[in-house]
Each structure stands twice: as C-alpha cells, then as structure tokens.
TORNU-201968 format. One record per residue: residue in three letters; x, y negated, z of N, C-alpha, C in turn. Coordinates in pm, whole numbers, padded with zeros to 5 digits, always signed. Layout:
BEGIN
ALAXYZXYZXYZ/...
***
This chain:
BEGIN
MET+13425-23167+24924+13320-23253+24977+13380-23384+25024/SER+13322-23498+24984+13372-23628+25024+13351-23649+25174/SER+13424-23747+25230+13411-23773+25373+13269-23818+25408/LYS+13207-23897+25317+13070-23943+25341+12973-23825+25339/SER+12991-23735+25243+12905-23617+25235+12926-23526+25355/ARG+13052-23511+25398+13081-23427+25514+13017-23486+25640/GLU+13020-23621+25652+12959-23684+25768+12808-23660+25769/TYR+12747-23672+25651+12603-23645+25640+12575-23499+25676/SER+12660-23411+25627+12643-23268+25656+12653-23243+25806/ARG+12745-23312+25873+12762-23292+26016+12639-23342+26092/GLU+12585-23456+26052+12465-23508+26117+12348-23411+26102/ARG+12329-23359+25981+12223-23261+25958+12249-23133+26037/HIS+12374-23095+26045+12413-22975+26118+12378-22990+26266/ARG+12405-23106+26322+12379-23131+26464+12231-23126+26498/GLU+12146-23153+26401+12002-23152+26426+11952-23013+26463/GLN+12034-22913+26440+11993-22776+26470+12022-22737+26615/PHE+12080-22831+26694+12115-22804+26833+12034-22897+26924/PRO+11930-22846+26988+11848-22934+27073+11923-22998+27188/ALA+12028-22935+27238+12103-22989+27351+12182-23114+27316/LEU+12197-23144+27188+12276-23261+27147+12191-23387+27137/VAL+12062-23375+27160+11973-23491+27149+11986-23579+27273/ASN+12003-23708+27253+12002-23808+27360+12110-23787+27466/LYS+12220-23731+27426+12331-23716+27520+12461-23698+27443/VAL+12572-23718+27512+12704-23689+27456+12752-23562+27525/TYR+12748-23453+27453+12782-23324+27513+12926-23288+27479/LEU+13010-23280+27583+13152-23251+27565+13197-23142+27662/ASN+13111-23040+27676+13141-22929+27767+13139-22794+27696/TYR+13187-22790+27573+13184-22666+27495+13270-22557+27557/GLY+13374-22596+27631+13458-22498+27696+13390-22432+27814/GLY+13280-22491+27862+13202-22429+27968+13087-22348+27910/GLN+13011-22411+27824+12904-22341+27755+12864-22421+27632/GLY+12853-22351+27520+12810-22416+27397+12658-22423+27389/PRO+12604-22520+27318+12459-22531+27303+12406-22432+27202/LEU+12291-22375+27232+12226-22281+27140+12155-22356+27028/PRO+12171-22313+26905+12092-22373+26796+11949-22319+26796/TYR+11859-22398+26736+11719-22355+26727+11707-22216+26665/ALA+11785-22190+26561+11774-22063+26489+11809-21945+26579/ALA+11906-21963+26669+11942-21856+26761+11832-21832+26864/LEU+11773-21941+26912+11661-21928+27004+11546-21852+26940/GLU+11520-21882+26814+11412-21816+26742+11444-21668+26719/ALA+11570-21639+26685+11611-21500+26662+11597-21417+26789/ILE+11631-21477+26903+11616-21407+27031+11469-21380+27060/SER+11387-21482+27042+11244-21468+27068+11181-21361+26978/GLN+11217-21363+26852+11162-21264+26759+11206-21122+26795/SER+11329-21110+26845+11378-20977+26882+11304-20924+27004/PHE+11281-21008+27102+11204-20964+27218+11064-20920+27176/GLN+11004-20999+27088+10870-20966+27040+10870-20836+26961/ARG+10973-20816+26881+10984-20695+26800+10988-20571+26888/ILE+11064-20576+26995+11076-20461+27085+10940-20426+27144/GLN+10865-20528+27183+10735-20501+27243+10636-20445+27140/GLU+10648-20492+27018+10556-20446+26915+10576-20298+26881/ILE+10700-20254+26880+10727-20115+26842+10726-20022+26962/GLY+10722-20081+27084+10725-19999+27204+10864-19998+27261/PRO+10886-20060+27378+11023-20081+27428+11101-19953+27455/PHE+11031-19841+27479+11102-19714+27500+11043-19613+27404/SER+11104-19609+27284+11055-19521+27178+11171-19489+27085/THR+11150-19391+27001+11254-19357+26904+11284-19474+26813/GLN+11180-19543+26770+11199-19657+26681+11275-19769+26751/ALA+11242-19793+26878+11311-19897+26953+11458-19860+26974/ASN+11482-19733+27002+11621-19689+27022+11702-19705+26895/ASN+11644-19670+26781+11714-19689+26653+11742-19837+26628/TRP+11647-19921+26666+11664-20065+26649+11780-20116+26735/VAL+11788-20068+26859+11895-20108+26950+12031-20068+26894/VAL+12040-19944+26848+12167-19895+26793+12209-19980+26673/GLU+12115-20013+26587+12146-20093+26468+12188-20235+26506/GLU+12120-20294+26605+12156-20428+26650+12298-20430+26705/ALA+12333-20331+26783+12467-20324+26840+12572-20305+26730/GLN+12542-20219+26634+12636-20195+26525+12659-20321+26443/GLN+12553-20393+26412+12565-20517+26335+12647-20621+26412/THR+12624-20627+26542+12695-20727+26623+12843-20694+26634/ARG+12875-20568+26657+13017-20529+26660+13084-20556+26527/ALA+13015-20528+26418+13072-20546+26285+13100-20694+26257/LEU+13006-20781+26294+13026-20923+26270+13139-20978+26355/ILE+13142-20941+26483+13251-20985+26571+13385-20937+26518/ALA+13390-20811+26476+13515-20755+26424+13562-20831+26301/ALA+13469-20868+26213+13505-20944+26094+13561-21081+26132/GLU+13503-21142+26235+13552-21273+26280+13693-21264+26337/LEU+13727-21149+26395+13855-21134+26464+13958-21057+26384/GLY+13923-21011+26266+14018-20942+26181+14055-20803+26227/VAL+13958-20731+26284+13986-20597+26336+13874-20503+26293/SER+13887-20376+26331+13783-20277+26303+13677-20281+26412/ALA+13553-20257+26372+13443-20256+26469+13459-20144+26572/THR+13535-20040+26538+13555-19930+26633+13638-19972+26753/ASN+13701-20087+26746+13784-20135+26856+13719-20249+26934/ILE+13589-20269+26912+13515-20374+26983+13419-20311+27083/THR+13432-20354+27208+13337-20320+27313+13246-20440+27335/LEU+13117-20418+27334+13023-20526+27364+13010-20539+27515/THR+13028-20661+27565+13019-20688+27709+12923-20804+27732/GLU+12920-20853+27854+12837-20969+27886+12914-21100+27878/ASN+13044-21096+27903+13124-21219+27907+13273-21186+27913/THR+13354-21290+27918+13500-21272+27921+13545-21197+28045/THR+13490-21233+28160+13535-21173+28286+13510-21024+28289/VAL+13397-20979+28237+13370-20835+28230+13476-20767+28144/GLY+13508-20826+28029+13611-20769+27944+13745-20759+28013/CYS+13783-20864+28086+13909-20862+28160+13908-20752+28266/ASN+13795-20737+28335+13786-20633+28438+13795-20494+28382/ILE+13739-20472+28263+13751-20340+28199+13897-20303+28181/ALA+13976-20398+28132+14119-20372+28110+14195-20363+28242/LEU+14167-20451+28335+14241-20453+28461+14221-20325+28541/TRP+14098-20277+28548+14069-20160+28631+14086-20029+28555/GLY+14104-20035+28425+14116-19913+28347+14257-19857+28336/ILE+14355-19933+28383+14495-19887+28380+14521-19794+28498/ASP+14600-19691+28477+14630-19595+28584+14740-19650+28675/TRP+14705-19749+28755+14801-19816+28842+14861-19721+28945/GLN+14991-19741+28968+15062-19666+29071+15128-19766+29166/PRO+15143-19731+29294+15209-19822+29389+15347-19864+29336/GLY+15373-19992+29341+15501-20043+29294+15498-20094+29152/ASP+15390-20065+29077+15377-20123+28944+15369-20275+28954/HIS+15414-20341+28848+15419-20488+28849+15322-20546+28747/LEU+15246-20646+28790+15156-20722+28703+15203-20867+28703/LEU+15218-20922+28584+15261-21061+28569+15142-21146+28529/LEU+15113-21247+28609+15002-21337+28589+15056-21478+28573/THR+14988-21564+28498+15033-21702+28489+14954-21789+28587/ASP+15007-21907+28616+14941-21998+28709+14834-22083+28641/CYS+14797-22047+28517+14694-22121+28443+14572-22034+28415/GLU+14554-21927+28491+14441-21837+28466+14318-21877+28547/HIS+14202-21838+28494+14076-21868+28560+14068-21792+28692/HIS+14004-21858+28794+14001-21797+28927+13927-21663+28929/GLY+13836-21640+28834+13769-21511+28828+13866-21397+28800/VAL+13959-21420+28709+14060-21320+28677+14160-21308+28791/VAL+14198-21421+28849+14293-21419+28961+14237-21337+29077/ALA+14110-21354+29107+14047-21279+29216+14048-21129+29188/ALA+14024-21090+29063+14026-20948+29027+14166-20890+29045/VAL+14267-20967+29007+14405-20922+29023+14439-20907+29171/GLN+14393-20998+29254+14419-20989+29397+14357-20863+29457/GLU+14238-20828+29410+14174-20705+29458+14252-20581+29412/LEU+14301-20584+29289+14385-20474+29241+14507-20457+29331/GLN+14569-20568+29364+14690-20564+29447+14661-20500+29583/GLN+14548-20533+29643+14513-20478+29773+14482-20329+29765/ARG+14414-20288+29659+14370-20148+29650+14482-20053+29609/TYR+14568-20097+29518+14667-20006+29459+14810-20036+29499/ASP+14828-20137+29583+14961-20171+29631+15057-20200+29516/ILE+15007-20276+29417+15093-20316+29306+15158-20450+29339/GLU+15264-20480+29267+15332-20608+29283+15276-20708+29182/VAL+15250-20827+29228+15197-20933+29141+15288-21055+29150/THR+15326-21104+29034+15406-21226+29025+15331-21330+28944/VAL+15337-21454+28989+15271-21564+28918+15378-21646+28847/CYS+15365-21652+28715+15460-21725+28631+15416-21871+28620/PRO+15503-21969+28650+15467-22111+28648+15455-22166+28505/LEU+15355-22120+28434+15339-22159+28294+15302-22306+28278/ILE+15242-22365+28379+15203-22505+28372+15324-22594+28344/ASN+15442-22547+28382+15563-22626+28362+15603-22639+28216/THR+15546-22556+28130+15581-22561+27988+15484-22645+27907/LEU+15395-22716+27974+15294-22792+27902+15356-22893+27806/ASN+15457-22965+27853+15520-23068+27770+15668-23045+27744/GLN+15725-22946+27807+15865-22913+27784+15890-22768+27823/GLY+15995-22712+27768+16024-22572+27796+15956-22481+27697/ASN+15989-22354+27706+15939-22254+27612+15865-22145+27688/PRO+15734-22131+27666+15659-22028+27740+15708-21887+27711/ILE+15761-21863+27591+15812-21729+27558+15931-21696+27646/ASP+16026-21788+27655+16144-21765+27739+16106-21750+27885/LEU+16009-21830+27930+15969-21824+28070+15909-21688+28103/ILE+15819-21640+28020+15758-21509+28045+15863-21398+28042/LEU+15956-21408+27950+16064-21309+27943+16143-21304+28074/GLN+16165-21422+28134+16239-21428+28260+16167-21356+28373/TYR+16034-21351+28365+15955-21293+28474+15920-21147+28453/LEU+15953-21090+28337+15931-20948+28317+16028-20867+28402/ARG+15980-20757+28456+16063-20671+28540+16072-20531+28479/SER+16155-20451+28540+16169-20312+28493+16043-20231+28520/ASN+15958-20280+28613+15836-20206+28648+15709-20280+28604/THR+15722-20376+28513+15605-20450+28466+15517-20360+28381/ARG+15388-20353+28415+15293-20274+28339+15200-20360+28254/LEU+15167-20478+28306+15067-20562+28239+15101-20709+28256/VAL+15084-20784+28147+15094-20930+28149+14955-20986+28120/VAL+14909-21075+28206+14777-21135+28193+14793-21284+28166/LEU+14740-21328+28053+14749-21470+28019+14634-21509+27927/SER+14619-21639+27906+14514-21691+27818+14576-21733+27686/HIS+14499-21722+27578+14546-21769+27447+14545-21921+27444/VAL+14434-21979+27486+14423-22124+27506+14399-22147+27655/LEU+14486-22222+27719+14474-22243+27863+14353-22329+27894/TRP+14267-22278+27980+14139-22343+28006+14152-22475+28079/ASN+14263-22495+28149+14278-22617+28227+14351-22729+28153/THR+14442-22694+28064+14523-22797+27995+14499-22804+27845/GLY+14439-22698+27787+14417-22696+27643+14536-22650+27563/GLU+14646-22612+27628+14764-22566+27557+14736-22434+27485/VAL+14782-22423+27361+14770-22299+27284+14903-22225+27293/LEU+14900-22106+27348+15024-22029+27363+15061-21960+27233/PRO+15191-21944+27207+15237-21868+27090+15219-21719+27115/LEU+15098-21673+27101+15061-21539+27148+15136-21429+27075/ALA+15147-21438+26944+15213-21331+26868+15356-21312+26915/GLU+15427-21421+26940+15566-21414+26984+15576-21359+27126/ILE+15482-21398+27212+15481-21346+27349+15453-21196+27348/VAL+15359-21153+27268+15328-21011+27257+15451-20932+27211/GLN+15522-20985+27114+15640-20916+27062+15745-20899+27170/VAL+15766-21005+27249+15865-20999+27357+15824-20896+27462/CYS+15696-20896+27498+15649-20803+27601+15653-20659+27552/HIS+15612-20636+27429+15610-20500+27376+15750-20441+27361/SER+15846-20527+27341+15984-20478+27327+16048-20451+27463/HIS+15976-20486+27569+16027-20470+27705+15963-20347+27768/SER+16001-20230+27725+15947-20105+27778+15991-20086+27923/THR+15897-20041+28009+15929-20024+28150+15889-19885+28197/TRP+15980-19820+28267+15952-19689+28327+15894-19592+28225/GLY+15934-19607+28100+15886-19519+27995+15747-19551+27946/LYS+15688-19659+27997+15554-19700+27955+15560-19840+27894/PRO+15476-19866+27794+15478-19997+27730+15421-20105+27821/VAL+15470-20226+27806+15411-20340+27874+15289-20383+27793/ARG+15173-20378+27854+15050-20417+27788+15021-20565+27810/ILE+14943-20625+27721+14907-20765+27731+14757-20779+27728/LEU+14703-20837+27835+14561-20869+27844+14545-21019+27823/VAL+14462-21055+27726+14443-21196+27691+14302-21240+27729/ASP+14295-21347+27808+14169-21415+27834+14146-21508+27716/ALA+14047-21476+27633+14024-21550+27509+13897-21635+27516/ALA+13860-21675+27638+13738-21754+27653+13742-21884+27576/GLN+13863-21944+27563+13874-22074+27498+13935-22068+27358/SER+13957-21949+27308+14016-21937+27174+13919-21886+27070/VAL+13832-21792+27108+13734-21738+27013+13631-21846+26982/GLY+13615-21875+26854+13527-21982+26811+13600-22113+26789/VAL+13728-22117+26824+13812-22236+26801+13920-22206+26700/LEU+14005-22108+26732+14118-22075+26646+14077-21978+26536/PRO+14129-21993+26416+14116-21885+26317+14197-21766+26369/LEU+14136-21649+26378+14200-21538+26448+14211-21414+26361/ASN+14324-21347+26376+14343-21213+26322+14414-21134+26430/LEU+14337-21061+26510+14395-20992+26625+14487-20879+26584/THR+14467-20824+26467+14559-20721+26419+14699-20778+26406/GLU+14709-20899+26354+14840-20964+26339+14896-21011+26473/LEU+14811-21058+26563+14859-21107+26693+14913-20995+26779/GLY+14852-20878+26773+14909-20760+26837+14878-20740+26984/ALA+14794-20823+27044+14762-20806+27186+14690-20674+27208/ASP+14709-20616+27327+14646-20487+27358+14499-20503+27393/PHE+14469-20607+27471+14332-20631+27515+14302-20780+27499/TYR+14188-20809+27439+14153-20948+27408+14007-20967+27447/ALA+13982-21032+27561+13848-21045+27617+13790-21183+27585/PHE+13664-21187+27544+13605-21313+27497+13456-21316+27527/THR+13396-21430+27504+13254-21448+27524+13193-21515+27402/GLY+13061-21503+27390+12994-21567+27277+12924-21696+27314/HIS+12922-21731+27444+12840-21844+27486+12916-21976+27496/LYS+13043-21976+27461+13118-22102+27464+13128-22160+27323/TRP+13239-22142+27256+13264-22210+27129+13185-22150+27013/TRP+13136-22027+27029+13048-21969+26927+12905-22020+26941/CYS+12875-22083+27055+12741-22141+27079+12632-22035+27077/GLY+12666-21915+27123+12567-21810+27134+12504-21810+27272/PRO+12415-21715+27299+12349-21709+27430+12443-21656+27537/GLU+12426-21705+27659+12501-21648+27770+12454-21504+27790/GLY+12550-21414+27817+12516-21273+27837+12565-21181+27728/VAL+12637-21235+27629+12695-21150+27525+12842-21189+27505/GLY+12929-21093+27517+13071-21114+27493+13131-20986+27439/GLY+13262-20975+27447+13325-20856+27394+13467-20838+27441/LEU+13519-20722+27416+13658-20688+27445+13715-20614+27325/TYR+13826-20664+27274+13900-20590+27171+14004-20505+27240/VAL+14008-20377+27205+14109-20284+27256+14189-20234+27137/ALA+14317-20261+27134+14402-20220+27023+14402-20068+27009/PRO+14412-20018+26886+14406-19872+26864+14507-19794+26948/ASN+14630-19846+26960+14731-19771+27035+14717-19785+27186/ALA+14623-19867+27231+14601-19883+27375+14473-19814+27421/LEU+14393-19765+27327+14262-19712+27359+14269-19591+27452/GLU+14353-19495+27420+14357-19371+27497+14418-19389+27636/SER+14496-19497+27654+14559-19519+27784+14470-19593+27881/LEU+14355-19642+27833+14264-19719+27917+14144-19632+27953/HIS+14114-19623+28081+14006-19536+28128+13884-19619+28170/PRO+13765-19569+28141+13644-19639+28186+13635-19639+28338/THR+13601-19753+28394+13579-19763+28538+13432-19739+28571/PHE+13345-19804+28497+13201-19778+28506+13159-19700+28382/ILE+13073-19602+28401+13034-19514+28291+12882-19503+28285/GLY+12829-19511+28164+12685-19498+28146+12655-19434+28012/TRP+12527-19426+27980+12485-19351+27862+12536-19409+27732/ARG+12561-19540+27726+12610-19597+27601+12755-19558+27571/GLY+12829-19521+27674+12969-19487+27656+12996-19339+27638/ILE+12889-19260+27632+12906-19116+27621+12814-19060+27513/SER+12835-18934+27480+12744-18858+27396+12725-18722+27461/VAL+12609-18662+27437+12577-18533+27498+12535-18436+27387/ASN+12596-18317+27385+12561-18220+27280+12439-18138+27320/SER+12400-18048+27235+12278-17969+27257+12287-17880+27380/GLU+12408-17852+27426+12427-17769+27544+12438-17851+27671/GLY+12425-17984+27657+12432-18070+27774+12571-18111+27814/LYS+12671-18080+27730+12806-18118+27762+12828-18266+27729/ILE+12896-18336+27818+12916-18480+27805+13052-18509+27744/PHE+13052-18598+27646+13176-18641+27581+13186-18793+27587/THR+13307-18843+27603+13331-18987+27597+13326-19032+27452/GLN+13269-19147+27426+13268-19200+27290+13411-19211+27237/PRO+13434-19182+27109+13570-19177+27056+13633-19314+27034/ASP+13555-19420+27044+13608-19554+27017+13582-19645+27135/ALA+13587-19777+27111+13575-19874+27220+13436-19879+27281/ARG+13340-19809+27223+13207-19800+27283+13212-19729+27418/ARG+13319-19655+27446+13329-19580+27571+13326-19671+27694/PHE+13354-19800+27675+13355-19893+27787+13222-19966+27804/GLU+13127-19940+27715+12994-19995+27733+12918-19906+27831/ILE+12822-19962+27902+12764-19887+28014+12621-19843+27986/ALA+12527-19936+27994+12387-19894+27983+12305-20008+27924/THR+12180-20021+27967+12086-20114+27908+12133-20259+27920/SER+12125-20333+27810+12160-20474+27806+12043-20553+27748/ALA+12057-20684+27747+11955-20770+27686+11982-20774+27535/TYR+11939-20670+27466+11971-20653+27324+11923-20768+27234/PRO+11813-20835+27262+11772-20946+27176+11874-21059+27168/LEU+11964-21065+27266+12068-21168+27262+12166-21145+27148/TYR+12179-21020+27104+12273-20991+26995+12235-21068+26869/ALA+12106-21072+26838+12062-21146+26719+12090-21294+26735/GLY+12078-21344+26859+12108-21485+26884+12252-21518+26856/LEU+12344-21430+26899+12486-21455+26873+12518-21448+26724/ARG+12465-21347+26656+12492-21335+26513+12440-21458+26437/THR+12323-21506+26476+12266-21622+26410+12352-21746+26434/ALA+12402-21762+26556+12487-21877+26587+12616-21873+26505/ILE+12677-21757+26495+12801-21743+26418+12775-21775+26271/ALA+12664-21725+26218+12630-21752+26078+12610-21901+26054/LEU+12555-21971+26151+12533-22114+26137+12665-22189+26125/HIS+12765-22149+26201+12897-22213+26190+12954-22196+26049/HIS+12933-22080+25992+12984-22055+25858+12915-22143+25753/GLN+12794-22187+25781+12726-22276+25688+12798-22410+25675/TRP+12866-22451+25781+12937-22579+25777+13073-22566+25710/GLY+13144-22456+25736+13277-22439+25680+13344-22313+25730/THR+13461-22285+25677+13538-22167+25718+13596-22188+25857/ALA+13649-22082+25915+13712-22091+26046+13827-22191+26043/GLU+13904-22191+25936+14017-22285+25925+13967-22428+25911/GLU+13864-22449+25833+13809-22584+25816+13752-22636+25948/ARG+13685-22551+26022+13630-22593+26150+13741-22625+26249/TYR+13845-22543+26248+13958-22567+26339+14028-22698+26306/GLN+14048-22726+26179+14114-22851+26140+14031-22971+26183/ARG+13899-22959+26176+13815-23068+26222+13826-23086+26373/ILE+13833-22976+26448+13854-22983+26592+13984-23055+26623/LEU+14089-23024+26549+14218-23088+26571+14210-23238+26545/GLN+14140-23278+26440+14124-23421+26411+14055-23493+26524/LEU+13949-23432+26575+13872-23498+26680+13946-23498+26814/SER+14015-23389+26846+14090-23386+26972+14206-23486+26969/ARG+14268-23504+26852+14372-23606+26838+14312-23745+26857/TYR+14197-23767+26798+14130-23898+26809+14100-23929+26955/LEU+14046-23830+27027+14015-23849+27168+14143-23870+27249/TRP+14243-23788+27224+14370-23799+27297+14433-23937+27277/GLU+14432-23986+27154+14490-24118+27126+14413-24229+27197/LYS+14281-24220+27195+14199-24320+27262+14227-24322+27412/LEU+14232-24203+27473+14257-24195+27617+14398-24241+27652/SER+14493-24210+27566+14632-24245+27593+14654-24396+27601/HIS+14566-24471+27539+14581-24617+27538+14502-24685+27649/LEU+14432-24606+27731+14355-24665+27840+14443-24683+27963/PRO+14446-24800+28021+14522-24819+28145+14459-24738+28258/GLY+14542-24673+28336+14492-24593+28446+14450-24453+28409/VAL+14472-24414+28283+14440-24279+28236+14568-24212+28189/ILE+14590-24089+28234+14709-24013+28195+14664-23881+28135/CYS+14691-23859+28008+14661-23730+27945+14763-23627+27993/LEU+14716-23505+28019+14806-23402+28067+14912-23370+27963/LYS+14873-23362+27838+14969-23338+27732+15023-23471+27680/ASN+15153-23473+27650+15211-23595+27593+15208-23594+27441/SER+15133-23500+27385+15111-23495+27240+14968-23443+27219/PRO+14910-23467+27103+14773-23423+27080+14759-23272+27099/PRO+14654-23226+27166+14635-23082+27188+14604-23009+27057/GLU+14635-22880+27056+14607-22797+26938+14480-22715+26958/SER+14392-22764+27044+14264-22699+27069+14161-22810+27088/GLY+14039-22771+27125+13935-22871+27147+13928-22922+27289/LEU+14021-22879+27375+14021-22917+27515+14119-23032+27539/VAL+14068-23142+27590+14152-23259+27619+14137-23290+27768/SER+14244-23269+27844+14240-23291+27989+14320-23415+28024/PHE+14268-23489+28122+14333-23614+28160+14311-23644+28308/LYS+14394-23731+28361+14384-23774+28501+14359-23924+28507/LEU+14301-23965+28619+14291-24106+28651+14398-24139+28754/ALA+14459-24254+28740+14566-24293+28833+14515-24299+28976/ASN+14385-24333+28993+14330-24341+29129+14275-24208+29178/GLY+14276-24105+29094+14236-23970+29134+14088-23949+29157/SER+14003-24043+29118+13860-24032+29144+13790-23954+29033/HIS+13828-23828+29017+13778-23748+28906+13632-23705+28924/ARG+13596-23663+29044+13458-23622+29067+13363-23740+29049/GLU+13404-23854+29099+13321-23972+29086+13303-24011+28939/LEU+13409-23995+28860+13399-24026+28717+13301-23934+28648/VAL+13308-23804+28677+13219-23709+28610+13073-23740+28644/LYS+13046-23772+28769+12909-23809+28809+12865-23936+28738/PHE+12955-24035+28731+12925-24161+28664+12892-24137+28517/LEU+12970-24054+28452+12949-24026+28310+12818-23951+28288/GLU+12789-23853+28374+12666-23777+28355+12542-23865+28373/ASN+12551-23963+28462+12440-24057+28479+12416-24139+28353/GLN+12520-24147+28267+12507-24218+28140+12484-24122+28023/GLY+12456-23996+28056+12429-23899+27951+12552-23847+27881/ILE+12668-23854+27947+12794-23805+27890+12843-23690+27978/MET+12860-23573+27921+12887-23454+27999+13027-23401+27978/VAL+13108-23410+28083+13242-23351+28089+13250-23278+28223/ARG+13367-23230+28263+13379-23160+28390+13513-23185+28455/THR+13521-23153+28584+13648-23157+28654+13713-23019+28650/ILE+13844-23017+28666+13923-22895+28681+13996-22905+28814/LEU+14001-22794+28887+14062-22796+29019+14214-22799+29013/SER+14272-22715+28925+14418-22706+28919+14466-22699+28775/PRO+14535-22804+28728+14565-22928+28801+14441-23016+28815/ASP+14440-23097+28916+14327-23186+28943+14313-23284+28827/CYS+14206-23268+28748+14191-23351+28629+14047-23346+28579/VAL+14021-23415+28470+13893-23413+28401+13916-23351+28264/ARG+13821-23267+28219+13835-23203+28089+13716-23237+28000/ALA+13747-23287+27881+13646-23311+27778+13674-23218+27662/CYS+13569-23164+27601+13584-23069+27492+13513-23121+27367/VAL+13581-23116+27256+13521-23154+27128+13511-23032+27039/HIS+13398-23022+26968+13377-22915+26872+13386-22977+26732/TYR+13377-22892+26631+13390-22945+26495+13275-23036+26457/PHE+13160-23020+26522+13046-23106+26491+13030-23221+26590/SER+13131-23242+26676+13131-23363+26758+13150-23484+26667/LEU+13115-23601+26719+13122-23724+26640+13225-23820+26699/GLU+13286-23899+26611+13376-24003+26658+13302-24102+26747/SER+13175-24126+26717+13097-24219+26798+13078-24167+26940/GLU+13071-24033+26956+13060-23977+27091+13189-24000+27169/ILE+13300-23983+27102+13429-24007+27166+13440-24153+27207/GLU+13396-24242+27122+13402-24385+27152+13313-24420+27270/LYS+13197-24355+27282+13109-24378+27397+13175-24329+27525/LEU+13241-24214+27519+13311-24162+27636+13420-24258+27680/VAL+13501-24303+27588+13612-24392+27621+13560-24524+27676/ALA+13454-24576+27618+13395-24701+27668+13344-24684+27810/ALA+13282-24571+27837+13229-24548+27972+13341-24530+28074/ILE+13450-24463+28035+13564-24449+28126+13624-24586+28154/THR+13635-24668+28051+13686-24804+28068+13601-24882+28167/GLU+13469-24869+28153+13377-24938+28245+13397-24887+28387/PHE+13415-24756+28404+13433-24698+28536+13562-24748+28601/ILE+13667-24755+28522+13797-24798+28575+13792-24945+28617/LEU+13729-25026+28534+13723-25171+28561+13621-25203+28671/
***
C-alpha cells in the first residue's frame, strides 16, 4: 500500500472511533477509545441476553460460548493456548491472582522494580505485612539511558527469591525491557529448591508489541483490554504458563473456577479457568473481540507496531528540539509512550493548558513528568498540534 493510500486508510480507520472527533487524544496508555462497532457489539449482547432470558439454559450456553471465543482470540493474539488464559477485569486483578496465589513462607524474597504501578506496589506491601516476606526494590529507572537491566536484576536476586515483579513496557518511561533474557536469567536462578517465578505487568505491552508469550517464557503475564486494544473497561486477562499452573492457588473461588459432579463433589477447573470467580459483564467480551478485529483490518501486529515506532520517534524528535523540554529517554522509545519534563517543572499546569485546547496527555508522579501516547492510527498533525501548544505554553 502506498503512503498516500495508507494515510487515507488511517483517516477512514479513525472515523470508527467517536472519541477522536474534535480533539487530540494521546492517552492510550491510560485508556483506549472504543470504536463504534465495539459499542454496538456490547449493546447487541446485552439485548440478546434479555431476549433469551438472563437466567436460562440458553443464556448459560451463550455465556460459556462467549467466554470460550474470547479466551481463544486472546490466546491467538499472545501465541499461547486458550487453556492458559484466565479472563479477568483488568491488569491489577491478574497481578493479584499471581501475587496472592503463591504459597509464601516467612523469609521468602520478592524482587520488585522501582518502575511499577502503585496498584501493584500496594499489593506487594500488603503481602509483606501478612506473610513476613522480604521485599527489595530494584532501581530499574537507572537503566533508562545507560546500564543493563538484565545485569541489574541479576545483582538483586537472592538465594531466597521466589518472585520477580516487573513490567514489559514501563508505564512511566516507555522503556521496553528485554523480557525473554530477564526470564532466562531468573529461571536459571533456582532458590531453596523452588524456581524463581516472573510476574509481568503487561498493561502497556499488550496491543503494542507483537507478542509470543510461549517464546518469552514468563510465568504470569497480566494485561487489560481497555488500553491499547481499545476494548471496554472491565475485561482483561492473565496468562499462566503451563509449568506454573499447579503451583498457583486460587485466592478467591467461585462457580466459574470449579465443576461439580452428579454426587455434588467439587473439582477445580483443570486449566486457567480455575482463577475465574463468578458472574461478569459478559457483553463486554464481544466488545473486546470486535475491537481486536478492527485493529487487524488496518494491519498485522508487526505493521501496527512499526507505525507506532515511527510516530513515537517523530514525537520524540519534535520534543527534543524544543527549548525547555527534556525527554526522559535520550533515544527514540521502542513503545508508544513518550515521557518528557519541562525545565520549569510546571507539568500539571501544562496538562491542564493542553486539555483546555482539546489535547489530552497526563502527568506521571515518579519520575515527575508528562506522558503522551501515540497509537498506530495517531496522526503526524496531532503530534504537531501538541508540540505547537507546548511551545505556546513555554513562551
């Protein structure tokens, strides 16, 4: 496809997202916009349930089929088997399933990085208080522009390390970690006769990076559908590697995670469904599947990622040439997240100023900065409007 045809295709593609009208939306890392087709799929699903009777054999069969289709599509996107996908509400729920499902013993060690979302950090702090485990924070932020994250994590592994918690794409800086290499280092570091497991916060990687989790080798990979996949809020997932499944125990248990035989005996589901609990907003599943299908209409996962890289480089270069603006990375990011600072530190004021002009970005607390996110269907003209508005704010 020629560049002119691709540009036309992108403009037509954007027309399917009502949130992109009359604004410059650059907050995909917080929440992606729903396309019209996903909204319609959700509405039709709600209506379908009411038509057949919300609590009936037919409705139950419909729910089971919707869940199966959604797990299968997610699994295909991630290069794994559907039997290893747990349907959740969001990334944080997936992380909590893994964090609380390990048989922690006093003195066990958990390694966390200093670039994790505060929701995960808070869960780890609660684990530490309840189970008297040791927690170490690895200064991963120091490897943003120099140093090797693999070597750094290796330095922080201990003889009693049970779990390493990190993000595939760091939500604050946009750095993409060499996950496969980190997993290999951790897995080769057996402790107390038990393997070192790796829990990955994938909130900023799913829908951005072309992924094959089988090849990456992480034990637990938690993600959401409402960010870069542009699905509805309330649907996410957790990948549990086959060799980690039996070592992880359900913390919350409900009817979706069990089966009952004719004698009333209860059995845990044999696959990752065991971590699902009970009733969910099932019509959202169709919304997520529809959103994912829409992305495929534009191009493959690799093609979409390459376009994200082009746009993030364009934004990074524009910002790098602005006086009074410092990009966190000294080279173009390998994700859609571009974080930067103002020399005068007036980040909150800038975000408010931009939103008043219909340009949506956000602040990050640590490090104190502003984050703009570009997707494959973002436009160069949107980037130029952002840069012009920042220039106006600075001057």
